[in-house]
C-alpha positions in Angstrom: 21.2 -11.6 -3.8 21.2 -12.6 -7.5 21.1 -16.0 -8.8 24.3 -17.9 -10.0 22.5 -18.3 -13.5 22.2 -14.2 -13.6 24.7 -11.9 -13.8 24.1 -9.2 -11.1 22.5 -6.2 -12.6 24.5 -3.0 -13.0 26.2 -0.6 -10.5 24.3 2.5 -12.1 20.8 0.7 -11.4 21.5 0.9 -7.4 19.5 3.2 -5.8 21.4 5.7 -3.3 21.1 5.7 0.4 18.9 7.8 1.7 16.7 8.3 4.9 12.9 7.3 4.3 9.9 8.8 7.0 7.4 6.1 8.3 4.2 6.8 6.4 1.4 7.0 8.9 0.4 3.4 8.8 3.9 2.4 9.8 4.0 5.0 12.5 0.7 3.7 14.1 2.2 0.0 13.7 5.3 1.1 15.4 3.8 3.0 18.3 1.9 -0.5 18.5 4.6 -2.7 18.1 6.9 -0.5 21.1 4.6 0.9 23.3 1.4 -0.9 23.1 0.0 2.1 22.2 -3.3 2.2 20.1 -5.1 5.5 20.6 -6.7 8.1 18.3 -3.2 9.8 18.4 -2.9 10.1 14.5 -6.6 10.2 13.5 -6.3 13.8 12.6 -2.6 13.2 10.8 -2.6 15.0 7.1 -2.8 12.6 4.7 0.7 11.4 3.3 1.7 12.2 -0.3 1.7 10.1 -3.0 4.0 9.0 -5.8 2.3 6.9 -8.7 -0.8 7.0 -6.2 1.3 5.0 -3.5 1.7 6.3 -0.1 5.2 5.1 0.7 7.4 7.4 -2.0 10.2 7.9 -0.2 11.1 11.3 -2.1 7.2 12.6 -1.1 7.6 11.6 2.4 9.1 14.9 4.5 8.5 16.3 8.1 6.6 20.1 7.2 5.9 22.1 10.7 2.4 21.1 10.4 2.7 17.1 10.4 5.9 17.9 13.2 3.0 19.9 15.4 1.1 16.4 14.9 4.2 14.2 16.1 4.5 16.6 19.0 0.9 16.0 19.8 1.0 12.3 19.4 4.3 11.6 21.4 3.0 13.5 24.2 -0.3 11.4 24.0 2.0 7.9 23.6 4.3 9.0 26.5 1.5 10.2 28.9 0.0 6.3 28.5 3.3 4.6 28.7 3.3 6.8 32.6 0.1 5.2 32.9 0.8 1.9 32.2 4.4 2.3 33.6 4.1 -1.5 35.2 3.4 -2.8 31.7 6.5 -1.1 30.3 9.0 -1.1 32.7 10.8 -3.5 35.1 10.8 -1.8 37.9 8.8 1.3 39.4 9.3 5.0 37.9 10.6 6.2 41.4 13.7 3.1 40.8 14.4 4.5 37.2 16.9 6.5 38.4 20.5 6.4 35.8 21.3 2.9 36.9 20.4 -0.8 36.1 16.5 0.0 35.5 16.9 2.6 33.0 20.0 0.8 31.3 17.4 -1.9 30.8 14.5 0.4 29.0 17.3 2.0 27.0 18.7 -1.6 25.7 15.0 -2.6 25.1 12.9 0.1 24.4 15.4 2.0 23.0 16.4 -1.0 20.7 13.0 -1.5 19.3 12.2 2.6 18.9 15.2 3.3 17.0 15.8 -0.2 15.5 19.1 -0.4 16.5 21.3 -0.6 19.1 21.9 3.2 20.9 25.6 4.3 20.4 26.8 5.8 23.4 26.5 9.0 23.1 22.5 8.7 22.5 22.5 6.7 25.5 23.9 9.4 27.7 21.7 12.1 26.0 18.7 10.3 26.7 19.7 9.7 30.6 20.0 13.5 30.7 16.5 14.1 29.3 15.1 11.4 31.9 17.7 13.1 34.7 16.2 16.7 34.1 12.7 16.2 33.8 12.8 13.7 37.0 14.6 16.8 39.1 12.1 19.2 37.7 9.1 16.8 38.3 9.6 13.5 39.6 10.2 10.2 37.9 7.4 9.9 36.0 8.1 13.7 34.5 11.1 12.0 33.4 9.6 8.7 32.0 7.4 10.7 29.9 9.6 13.2 29.0 12.2 10.4 27.4 9.5 8.8 26.0 8.3 11.7 24.5 12.5 11.9 22.8 12.5 8.8 21.8 9.3 9.3 19.6 10.2 12.7 18.2 14.0 11.6 17.2 14.6 11.2 13.4 16.0 7.7 14.4 12.7 7.2 15.5 10.3 8.9 12.3 12.9 8.0 9.7 14.2 4.7 8.5 17.9 4.7 7.7 19.3 3.1 4.6 23.4 4.4 4.4 25.4 1.4 4.4 29.1 2.0 5.3 30.5 5.6 4.6 32.6 5.8 1.3 33.9 8.0 -2.0 30.8 8.9 -4.3 30.3 6.2 -7.4 31.2 3.2 -4.5 28.8 0.1 -3.4 27.6 -0.1 -0.2 25.6 -2.6 1.8 22.8 -1.4 4.0 23.9 -2.3 8.4 21.9 -5.3 9.2 19.9 -3.4 11.5 18.7 -1.1 8.7 18.6 -4.4 6.3 16.0 -5.9 9.0 13.9 -2.2 9.0 13.8 -3.1 5.4 12.4 -6.6 5.6 10.2 -5.3 8.1 8.6 -2.4 6.5 8.0 -3.9 3.3 6.5 -7.0 4.2 4.7 -5.9 7.8 4.7 -2.3 7.6 5.8 -2.7 10.8 9.2 -2.7 12.8 11.2 -5.7 13.6 10.7 -8.7 15.7 12.5 -10.2 18.0 13.8 -13.1 15.7 14.5 -10.7 13.0 16.8 -8.3 15.5 18.4 -11.4 16.5 19.3 -12.2 13.0 20.6 -8.8 12.6 22.7 -8.7 16.0 24.3 -11.8 14.6 25.1 -9.7 11.7 23.8 -12.8 9.1 21.2 -10.9 7.3 23.1 -10.5 4.3 23.7 -14.3 3.8 20.9 -14.7 0.8 19.8 -18.1 2.5 18.8 -16.0 6.0 17.4 -13.4 3.8 15.1 -15.7 1.6 14.4 -17.9 5.3 13.6 -14.3 7.4 11.4 -13.1 4.3 9.9 -16.5 4.0 8.7 -16.4 7.9 7.2 -12.8 8.0 5.4 -13.1 4.7 4.4 -16.7 6.0 2.8 -15.3 9.3 -0.8 -14.2 7.9 -1.8 -11.9 10.3 0.8 -9.0 9.9 1.7 -9.8 6.2 -1.7 -9.8 5.1 -2.4 -6.1 6.3 0.6 -4.9 4.4 0.0 -6.9 1.2 -3.7 -5.3 1.3 -2.6 -1.9 1.7 -0.3 -2.0 -1.2 -3.4 -3.6 -3.4 -6.0 -0.8 -1.6 -3.5 2.1 -2.8 -3.0 0.3 -6.2 -6.8 0.1 -7.0 -6.8 3.6 -5.4 -9.6 2.6 -2.9 -8.2 3.4 0.8 -10.1 6.4 0.8 -13.5 5.1 -0.4 -14.6 5.8 3.3 -14.6 10.2 2.9 -15.9 9.9 -0.3 -19.7 10.1 0.1 -22.8 9.2 -2.3 -26.0 10.9 -3.2 -28.3 9.7 -0.3 -31.2 10.4 -2.6 -29.6 8.3 -5.4 -28.5 5.3 -3.1 -30.0 5.6 0.1 -28.3 2.0 1.2 -25.1 3.4 1.1 -22.9 5.1 3.7 -19.6 5.3 5.4 -20.0 2.0 7.2 -21.0 0.2 4.4 -17.7 1.5 2.7 -15.7 0.4 5.6 -17.1 -3.1 4.9 -16.3 -3.2 1.1 -12.7 -2.1 1.9 -13.0 -5.1 5.0 -14.0 -7.1 1.7 -11.2 -6.4 -0.1 -9.0 -7.1 2.6 -10.5 -10.5 3.1 -10.7 -11.2 -0.6 -6.5 -10.6 -0.6 -6.3 -12.7 2.7 -8.1 -15.4 1.3 -6.3 -15.9 -2.0 -2.6 -15.4 -0.4 -2.5 -16.2 2.9 -5.4 -19.0 3.2 -3.6 -22.4 3.8 -6.4 -24.0 2.8 -7.9 -22.6 -0.4 -5.3 -20.0 -1.7 -3.4 -20.0 -4.7 -1.9 -17.0 -4.1 -2.1 -15.9 -7.7 -2.8 -12.8 -9.0 -4.5 -14.3 -11.9 -7.6 -15.9 -9.0 -7.1 -11.9 -7.6 -8.0 -10.6 -10.8 -10.6 -13.8 -12.2 -12.3 -15.0 -9.0 -16.1 -15.4 -9.1 -16.6 -15.0 -5.5 -16.6 -12.3 -2.7 -16.4 -11.8 1.0 -20.5 -9.9 1.8 -22.8 -9.9 4.5 -26.5 -8.1 4.4 -25.8 -4.9 3.8 -23.2 -5.0 1.0 -25.0 -8.0 -0.8 -27.5 -5.5 -2.3 -24.6 -3.9 -4.1 -23.6 -7.8 -5.5 -27.4 -8.5 -6.5 -26.6 -12.2 -3.6 -28.8 -12.8 -0.9 -27.2 -13.1 2.9 -28.2 -12.2 5.9 -26.0 -11.3 9.0 -23.6 -8.5 9.6 -20.4 -10.6 9.0 -18.6 -10.6 5.7 -18.5 -14.1 4.3 -17.3 -15.7 1.6 -19.9 -16.3 -1.1 -20.4 -17.3 -4.9 -21.1 -13.8 -7.0 -22.9 -13.6 -9.9 -21.5 -13.9 -13.7 -21.2 -10.1 -14.1 -18.3 -10.4 -10.8 -14.9 -11.0 -11.7 -12.2 -10.4 -9.2 -10.9 -7.4 -8.1 -11.9 -5.0 -10.9 -15.7 -5.6 -10.7 -15.9 -5.4 -6.6 -18.2 -2.9 -5.4 -14.9 -1.1 -3.4 -13.1 -0.4 -7.1 -16.5 0.4 -9.0 -17.5 2.9 -6.0 -14.1 4.2 -5.4 -13.9 5.6 -9.3 -17.4 6.9 -9.3 -18.6 10.5 -7.9 -21.4 11.1 -5.7 -24.3 10.7 -7.8 -22.8 9.0 -11.5 -20.2 7.1 -12.5 -16.6 8.3 -13.8 -16.0 6.7 -17.7 -13.0 8.3 -18.6 -11.3 7.6 -14.8 -12.8 4.2 -15.2 -11.1 3.8 -18.3 -7.6 5.3 -17.9 -7.3 3.6 -14.5 -7.4 0.4 -16.3 -5.4 1.0 -19.2 -2.8 3.0 -17.2 -2.8 1.1 -13.5 -3.6 -2.8 -14.7 -1.8 -2.5 -18.4 1.1 -0.2 -18.1 -0.3 1.2 -21.5 0.5 4.9 -21.3 -1.7 7.3 -22.0 -0.8 10.8 -23.2 -2.0 14.1 -21.3 -4.8 16.3 -23.5 -3.9 19.6 -24.9 -3.5 22.6 -22.2 -5.1 25.2 -23.8 -8.1 22.8 -25.3 -11.7 23.4 -24.4 -15.0 21.1 -24.6 -18.0 22.4 -25.6 -20.1 22.0 -23.0 -23.3 22.9 -24.2 -23.5 19.4 -26.7 -24.2 17.6 -23.0 -27.5 17.0 -22.2 -29.1 15.8 -19.5 -30.8 12.8 -20.8 -27.4 11.4 -22.3 -26.1 8.4 -21.2 -22.3 8.7 -19.9 -21.2 6.3 -23.0 -23.4 9.2 -25.1 -21.5 12.2 -23.4 -18.2 10.5 -23.9 -18.7 9.9 -27.7 -19.8 13.6 -28.3 -16.6 14.5 -26.1 -14.2 12.4 -28.8 -15.8 13.4 -31.6 -13.5 16.3 -31.5 -10.5 15.7 -33.3 -8.3 16.8 -30.5 -9.5 14.1 -28.0 -10.5 10.8 -30.5 -7.2 9.5 -30.8 -6.6 9.9 -27.0 -10.1 9.2 -26.0 -9.7 5.5 -28.4 -6.9 4.1 -25.8 -9.7 3.8 -22.9 -12.9 4.5 -23.8 -14.1 1.2 -24.6 -12.7 0.2 -21.1 -14.6 2.8 -19.4 -18.0 2.1 -21.9 -18.1 -1.5 -20.6 -17.5 -0.5 -17.1 -21.0 1.7 -17.3 -22.6 -1.7 -16.5 -21.9 -0.8 -12.9 -23.4 2.3 -11.4 -21.9 4.9 -9.1 -22.1 2.2 -5.4 -20.6 -0.7 -7.8 -24.1 -2.4 -8.5 -24.7 -3.9 -12.1 -27.2 -2.6 -14.2 -28.4 -2.6 -17.8 -29.4 0.6 -18.5 -28.7 4.5 -18.1 -30.8 7.0 -18.2 -33.8 4.1 -18.8 -31.6 3.2 -22.3 -29.6 0.1 -22.7 -26.2 0.0 -21.7 -24.0 -1.0 -24.8 -21.0 -2.3 -23.3 -19.5 -3.8 -25.9 -16.0 -1.7 -27.5 -12.3 -2.5 -28.0 -8.7 -1.7 -26.7 -5.8 -0.9 -28.3 -2.7 -2.0 -26.9 1.1 -1.6 -27.6 2.8 -4.2 -30.2 -0.5 -5.7 -31.0 -1.6 -5.3 -35.0 -5.6 -5.9 -33.8 -7.0 -4.2 -30.9 -9.0 -6.5 -28.2 -12.6 -6.6 -28.7 -15.0 -7.6 -25.9 -18.8 -7.8 -25.4 -18.3 -7.0 -21.9 -16.0 -5.7 -19.1 -16.3 -9.5 -17.8 -15.4 -10.2 -21.4 -12.4 -7.9 -21.3 -11.4 -8.9 -18.2 -11.3 -12.6 -19.1 -9.1 -11.7 -22.0 -6.3 -9.2 -20.5 -6.0 -12.0 -18.0 -4.4 -14.4 -20.6 -2.2 -11.8 -21.7 1.7 -10.9 -20.1 0.5 -6.8 -19.7 -1.3 -7.3 -16.5 1.4 -9.5 -14.8 4.2 -7.6 -15.7 2.4 -4.2 -14.5 1.3 -5.5 -11.1 5.2 -6.7 -11.2 6.5 -3.1 -11.6 3.6 -1.4 -9.3 4.7 -3.8 -6.1 8.5 -3.4 -7.2 7.7 0.9 -7.1 5.6 0.5 -3.9 8.4 -2.2 -2.4 11.4 0.3 -2.6 9.1 3.7 -2.5 11.4 4.9 -5.6 9.3 4.0 -8.9 9.6 1.0 -11.2 13.6 0.6 -10.5 16.2 0.0 -13.4 15.0 -1.8 -16.6 17.5 -5.1 -15.2 16.3 -5.0 -12.0 12.7 -4.4 -13.3 12.9 -7.2 -16.2 14.1 -9.8 -13.4 11.4 -9.1 -11.3 8.4 -9.5 -14.0 10.3 -12.6 -15.1 10.5 -14.4 -12.0 6.7 -13.7 -11.5 5.3 -15.1 -14.5 7.6 -18.6 -14.1 6.0 -19.4 -11.0 2.2 -19.0 -12.6 2.2 -15.1 -11.0 2.8 -16.2 -7.2 2.3 -13.6 -5.1 4.9 -14.8 -2.6 7.2 -15.3 -5.2 7.0 -11.9 -6.4 7.6 -10.4 -3.0 10.5 -12.9 -2.6 12.0 -11.4 -5.9 11.7 -8.1 -4.7 13.5 -9.1 -1.4 16.2 -10.5 -3.6 16.9 -8.0 -5.9 20.0 -6.4 -5.7 19.0 -2.9 -4.7 17.1 -4.4 -1.7 19.8 -4.2 0.5 22.7 -2.3 -1.7 23.0 1.2 -2.3 25.2 3.4 -4.8 27.1 6.4 -3.1 
């Protein structure tokens, strides 16, 4: 998976073999693909644990007892639904399943898709025994229900396996073809492989670089499926995916409710989809995602963007000069704010750390700020300025306060404003960056966006964040990370090339024992 012009990254950077639990989103998609199930069984699942903000960190996705209870409940609901729709799932009536050709076909088809690989002989025998025992006790429908439950609560369904072939410690192994097929589909679709990908796995050709590239291009070219996975990454990167659960003060923001929050998330999806997957107008560029001056608004969300729009459908709309890409979207600004006010520190720190990958040191453990210096009539900038007067805080806050001050031009629901506490907002500031002698100086946040998008930092940072997300293990080794970043840069920051470079990275299909 390396090019002839570049040597392979060292074995020491390869990740170890692992099993990787499906995220809740992947679980929903898998149940829909395999069983046609789209019910509410998973709505009450506890949130996935996060690694660096992402919900697919492989080391964090365990199955504690509470989650296991939810899985059993979901398996019961799904299996009941499958029995009810047995005519859509089976090639024969449930009564004709009893060990024989029809049950064999079920294990060959549904079993393959549920466990993302052909079942072994011992596994088939065990599942047949489950069906037979339950049928004897309560009839063929109970047998079918028990069989479906056994498929779902199995580790082979709940986990992705990336083990390769057995070998001594320190040796390098390639993922099995069916493992590689799942790695590809869950990276690009958040869903299990389709029939064509299974055919490539069965033929044993996925490790051919040309075949892998072609399959990656095919999967990413399916806008209906790939856009959901990429949008999920963007939402998690921006920390906006939980926006509907974070309410706003109805007295201060009567226009804002959970339905509007959902519209704002949908606007993010449409925006990403338009830039990356629209064959007529999308250039697939991260620069466009960060700088475009249009969005998708309806009559409700238009009130936040300061434009006129009729109707409930979100439609592409040119936005005012104070809007510039994802970082001035109402979804991002509302997510990084409290119920009644903005969060200057959170907004500034996020942009520095997650957009520019510039480190911010933690505050001293024993430091306590004197809250008596803060009064209700102070603006957000005045409060932070008072805070930063303390020498324990000044050096650190200088790294990100300027960003936060500029973002004070947007209130807690993302509306543009020019005053705070009836005082004029000063959006000017400066931003020191590692390795640069002079800080960036800007007149507004839009001015800052225009400046930073001319620098390499937001693009190398985004590439490392996507690599971390796609692999579920942090940013990877320096060799692999550098190679992905260079490919992204050389493409003009095209997101399809970023995805392709991650899939072609050696660590995507190889493991070091």
